[in-house]
N, C-alpha and C positions, 0 to 999 in steps of 0.2 A: 585101262581106265580112260573114262569118257568125260567129256565136258557137260555137265548136267546140273539142273536146277537143285537147289539145297532144300528147298521148302518141303517136297514130298517125303525127302528122307527124314527131315527133322519132324514131320507130322507123324510119320510112322513109328518113329522111336518113342515119342510122346504116348502115342495110344497104346505100344506093348507095355508101357508102365502105367497105364491107367488103372489096371484091375488092383493093384497094391495100393497105389495113391488114394482110389476110392475108398479102401477098407479103413485108411487113417484119416479119410476126410482131407486129404492134401489136393489143393488145386494145383495143376500143372499148366503155367501160361507157355505160349510160344509167340515169339517176336522174330520175324525174319526179314530182312531187306527185300523188297520188290526184285524180281528178277536177278538174285543172287545165285551165281554160278560157279562151280568150281571143278577142276578135274578129279574125279572121284570114281571109286568101287562102290556103288551105292548100298550094296549089301553089308560090305566091310565098315562103312562110315555110320551106318545105321546101327550096327551092333557096338560101335564104339560110344556112339551117343545114348544108347539105349542102356550100357553098362553105367555111365555117368547118371543118368536119371533115375535108375534103379538105384544106386548108392544114394543119390540125394533123397529120394522117398523114404529108403530104409533109416538113414540117419536123423531124419527131420522130425519134430514133434509133429503129433497129431493137429490137424486144423491149421495147417500154415500153408506155404506157397513155394514151389519150385519153379524158377524161371529158366526157360530156356530161349537164347537170344542169339541170332545170327547176324553180322553186320560186315561190312567192308571197311578197313581203313585205308589209308593210303597205299601200303605195300601187302596187305594181307588181309585173309578172311578170318574172322574170329567167330567161334561158336562157344557159347558160355552157358553153362548150367550152374546156377546159383540156388543155394539152398540157406535156411535159417536154421540149421540143424546143430548139433553139439560142437561142430568145429573140430579142427586137427591142430596139434602142436606143432610147433616148429619142428622139434625134435624128429617127430615122425613124417613131417612134411617132405623130409629130405629122402626118405625111403619108401614113400608109399607107392610107386611106381615099379619096384622091383618084385619080380615074381615070388610069390607065396609071402610076401611080407604082410602081416596084419597088425595094424596098430592097437587095437582093443580087440584082445582074443576073446575074452567072455562074451562080448557082445558080437562079435563076428560068428561065433560057433551058433548062438541065438539064430542069427539072420542067414545061416548056412554059407556064411562066405569061406572062400577057399584062399584068398590072397592073390588070385589071378586076375580078376576084373579089372583093376587098373593097370597092371602089365599088359594086358590085352589091348586095353586102349592105346597105351603108349605105343605099342608094335604097330597097330593100324595106323596110329598117327603118323609114324615114320614112314611107313610105306607110302603114305600120301605126301612124302617130302614136308611134313608139318611138325608140329612140337606139342607137347601138352604141358600145362602148368596148372598150379594151384595157388589161391590165396586164400587163408583160414586164418581164423583166430577162434581159439576155444571158447565155446559159449555164444558165438557170434555166427556161426555158419561157415560156409565154404564156397568158393566159385571155382571151378575147374573150366579152363580155358583151352580149347583145341585150336590152334593156329594152323592155317593152310596158305599155300603161296597163292596170290592172284592170278586168275586166267588172263594171260596176255590177250 
């Protein structure tokens, strides 16, 4: 793992999700604090953020916005992926990072989901000594947050 800027990694993740977003007329915005750096494996972190953005696009209504934001708090770096999609009930929020767990099976099948995407995000976050969390309300969308340690 190297100390690298986050913006190129996040930009690539957003671009990789752009095709499906364009089909649904969803705008993906990116706001990254200038000179934000973290100790990362760029390919792995890109995969984690791409998984989150792809999910946000998939579960958002057409003609909406998915917002990706990265900033530094006092003790941590936060990468947020926020959507205005269908949201996730509290019952499912407790389990969505488990392998093969699918909250909405009928919808997941249509989307081609396997229940592995968020488990992969959790694993990648953990190997970066970070954590993943979700804040969501049904009908109001979701915000997934990857939290990474600040580089000394």
